[in-house]
N, C-alpha and C positions, 0 to 999 in steps of 0.2 A: 333594153333602153341604154344609152351611152350613156355613163355619167364623166362629168368632167369637173378639174377641181376650181374651187369657188375663189379666183382671186388667188392671194397669197395667203388664203386660209389654208387649214388642213381639210376641211368640209369639202365633200363631194355632193353635186345637185345632178339630177338628172336632167338633161339638155333640155326639152321640154317643160314646164310648169304649169298647171290650168290657174288663169286669171277668172277671179270670182265676181267681177265688176256686175255679171250679167243676174246674179242673186238678187232679188228682195224687188226690183224697178222700182224703188221709194222715190218718188219728184220727176220730173218733166224729163228732166235730162238723162237719171240712171235708167227709166223706164225706156229710153229710148236705145240703149245698151241689152235690154231684155228683162225679162220678169219671171227668170226661175223660182219658182217655191223650193219647198223641201222635199220633198218625194222625189223631182227630175233630178237637183241637184244630188240626192244618194246614188243613185243610177249614175249620174255621168260620175263621181266619183269612185264608185264601183268599176264603170268601164277606165277608168285612166290606172286603177291599182291593177288592172288586168294586163295593160302593156308594161309593168311597172313605172307608171310616170305616179310616182308619190310626194308631189311638192305641191301644194297649194297656196295660192298667192291671195290678199284682199287688202282693205284697207278699212279704219273707222269711218273715212268718209263717205264710202260706196254705201247709197241709199240711208244714210246714217245710220251706221250700223247692222242696219238689215242683210247685210252680206256676212258679215261675222257671224252674225245668229243662226245664220241659216248653215252657213260652211259647219260651225259649230255642231250642229245636231244632224248633219250629213257627214260629217266623221266619228261618230261617236264609237268609240269601240276600238279605233284604228290609230291613238294617239302615239303609239309606241312603233307606228309603223312609218308615218308621213314626217315631212317637213311643213310648218305653216310660216308663212311671212303676212306682216301685217303693216301697216303703216299709220303716221297720226302728221300732225303738222297744221293742215286744214281745218277751218271754220267748221266745229260742232255745235253750235249753240249761238245765242245772244249775246252772251255775258262778255265782259274785256277780256277776259279769261280763259275764253273757249276757242281759243286758234294759237297757232305759235308755238315754237319749241322751248320753250322756256320749261324750267326744274319743274315748277306747278302744274303743267300742262302736261307736261310727261309723264308723269308718274300716273297724274289721274287717268291720263287717256292710255297708257300701259294697263291700268287695273282694271279698267272698263272692257277693253281688247281683252283680256283673261278670261273674264266674266261672257263675255258675247261669246267665244270660243269656246267654251267649257274647257280650257287648260290652263295649266298652271306653269305655264312657261311658250315665250314664244321663239322660235330658230333663230329667223331673222327679223330684228326690227329697222324698219325705212324710217329716215327723214323725208315724206312726201315732197317736200320743197322746202329751200332755203329762206331761213325766217333773217331777216338782215336788222330786226330791231330788238333781237336777243343776245348779247356776246355768247360767242361761238365757246369759248369756255363753259359758259351756265350748261349750254346743251350737251355738250360731251361730258361733263363730268358727271350730270343726273344720266347718264346712257350708262357711263361706265357703274354709277351704282346700280342700275339695274341690270348688268349684267353681275355684280358680283352680290346679288341678293339671289342668283339663280332665274330671274324671269326672264329673261332673253338671255339666248346663248350668242347670235352675233348681231352685228348693226353692219346696218347701211343707210347710201342716200338714195334718194333721187331727184331727176331734173335738176340739178347743180349746175350751175358754170364752173368751167374749170377753175378759177381763182377760188366760188367756193369750195369747192371740193379740196384744194391743195395746200390753203388754212388750214381747214379742219384734219388735215391731216397732219400737219405741224404740230399744230396742239396740240393733238394726241401724242403726238412724239414726244414734246418737250414736258408735258407731265405723266407719260408712262401709262396714260389713259389707254381703252381698246382704240383700236382706229376702224372708220369704215370700210368694210371689207369686197361693197359691191358697190353698183350704182345701178338704177334701173332707171333706164331711158330712152328716147324715143327715136328709133333706130329702122328704117326701111328701108326699100329701093328708091321710094319716091320721098325719102327725107334720110339723106345722108350727113347731114350739117355735122353730125356726131364725129365723124373722121377726121375733121379740120384740128381739135383739140382735145376733148374727151378721149377720144381713143390714144392718140401718143400718151395720153397722161399716165390712162389705166394701162398701157403697156410698159413705162417707166417707172409707173408706183403699186403695181401687181394688183391691178381694182378689176374685180371680173366684173361683165356685163349681162346684167338682166335686163332683155328688150320687152318694152312695153309697147303696144299699137305694132305688130310685126307687119301687118297686113294694111295700116293707112285706116283706120277706122274703116276695113270692108272694100276700101276703094279696089285692094288686089285680090280680092276675093273671087274676081272669074265672074260677076255679074256686070261689069261697068265694058260699054261697048262703044265705038267711032259711031257716032248719028243715030245713035237709042236713046233714049231716055233715063233719067237718072233711076235706078231700083227706088220702088217707095216703099218697099217693107227693109230699105237699109240702113245703116245708124244716121247716116247724112240727112237722108230727106226726113228722117225723124227729130232730127233737131240733138243729135247725141257724137255730132264729127268733132274731132281733134284737130289744131293746124291749121295753117294758113291755107289757101286754095291754091289749087296748080295748075299750070297752065296748057291748055285742053294739049296742045300740039303737043309737047314735053311726054304729059300723060298717054294718048294713046299710042304715039309710039314706042311707049315701054311695054303699054298691052299687048302690040304687037310682037314684037319682041318674044315677049310672054306666052305667047300663043303658041307661036313657034317651037319654043324650049318644051314646052307642056306636052306638044306632038310628038315630038324627038324622043320624048323621055317616059310616054305616056302616063304623065301626072296630071295633076289640074295645075291650074295658073297659082291656086294660092299654095298650093305644097312646094311646087319651084322656086315661090316667094321666101319663103319659110327656108326652104332649103338653102336659097343664098347667103341667108346671113349665117347660116351654119358655118358655114365657110370663114367667117371675116374674126379678124384675130379680137384678143381680147371677149368675146362672146363666148360665156359660160351655160347660159339658160334662154329660151323665149318664152317668155309668159304667152302664150295661145288662150282665146277666149272662146266662147260658143254660146250661143243660144239655145243650140238643143241640142240632142246627142248626135244626130246625126252629120251636124257642122264640127263637131268634136271629130267623129270619126274623122270624116275628112282631113282636118288638121293634124290628126296622129298620123297620118299617111306621108308627113311632109319627112320623116326620119327612116333608116335604116338601107337609104343609094346617097349617092352623091354626086351630083352637077358635074360635069367635066371639068376642064381646063378652061376650054375654047365657049363652052358657054357660061360661064361667071364672068369671061370676059367680055360676051357680046352684054350681058347684062348690066356689066360694069360701066361700060361705052353709053349704054341706050339710058342709063340715068344719071352719069356725072353732072352734076351742075358747076359751073363757076363758082370758085371760092369767094366770097368777101375779105375785104384787110382787115389783118395783116395777111393770111392764108394765101395767098396768091402770091405776094411778095413772098413769103417763105419757099413756096413751092418753084418759084424762081430761081433760088441758092438751094437744090436740093444736098448740094454738099454739106451745107453748115442746118437743112433741117430735112433731113432722110424720112421719107412716107413709110407708114407702115407697111409691112410685107405681105400681100392680102395672098400672094399666089405660093410661098415657099413651101407647104406643107402639102401644096399637091403636086409640085413638080415630080 
């Protein structure tokens, strides 16, 4: 298993992590993701460990804590061998302080996650989203205190805008507090908006990218085909999809190219889509999910090989979208705003 440096930190992480949003199946939304219980979760963890994947990602909001509880039980006896990542910010109850990134909620949420995960520290603690109601100084001061207490090793963010992340980094620098080392972001062949601002920011500020939903809620899993019904057993059909709708022509033209390259490489469509992400700047890790052991084995086949430069360029062309303002204007002035070098390391 290849390991990469996570942003500007000294932490090295495997290029794949296992996302456990499928653990628990609580509520209609997360039930559509999956319903993995303790016994199967333990087998999946063992399968990951066998191939060197020792990084497991969850969040307190996944099935309202059930995912953390199941992951904690599935990793008993492994704590010194694994990396654990969890998140806070989103609503966990009906009371006024049961959500957000206030000091009150973060300290309580961290303690609750530690208890559910059956551990005394979290390796990477994410803000699951930006809280515009809480001063950034309050959030980062609380996170810095959690690091100083030994309950958290590193902090990261998720689903931030460029200015959210840049302001947070500036505040941390001003007060000498711990900085976000990574951004867990939505990025795939179907959703390349991350490249417009967040990727250049990551390159400039040494923020590693942890990719969530790399197969776009299963759209790039190989089951979707032109003129065929949407799979009834998929996340989208069952109400668990995220992100905007994708125009049919754009989507199926991309699937055609993925099919072509899958045939050339003797890999699956999903493996090709995941491997493409591993070639992108700032990407330190891809969070893969699976409803069952077979899906997990398939996703693990995305590593140990590389797409050719020609294949990557074909996928880039098929998945390119016209950027919104101001990015189209900046791209017309590349001398002032150079694009990230997607191909340099493969030349």
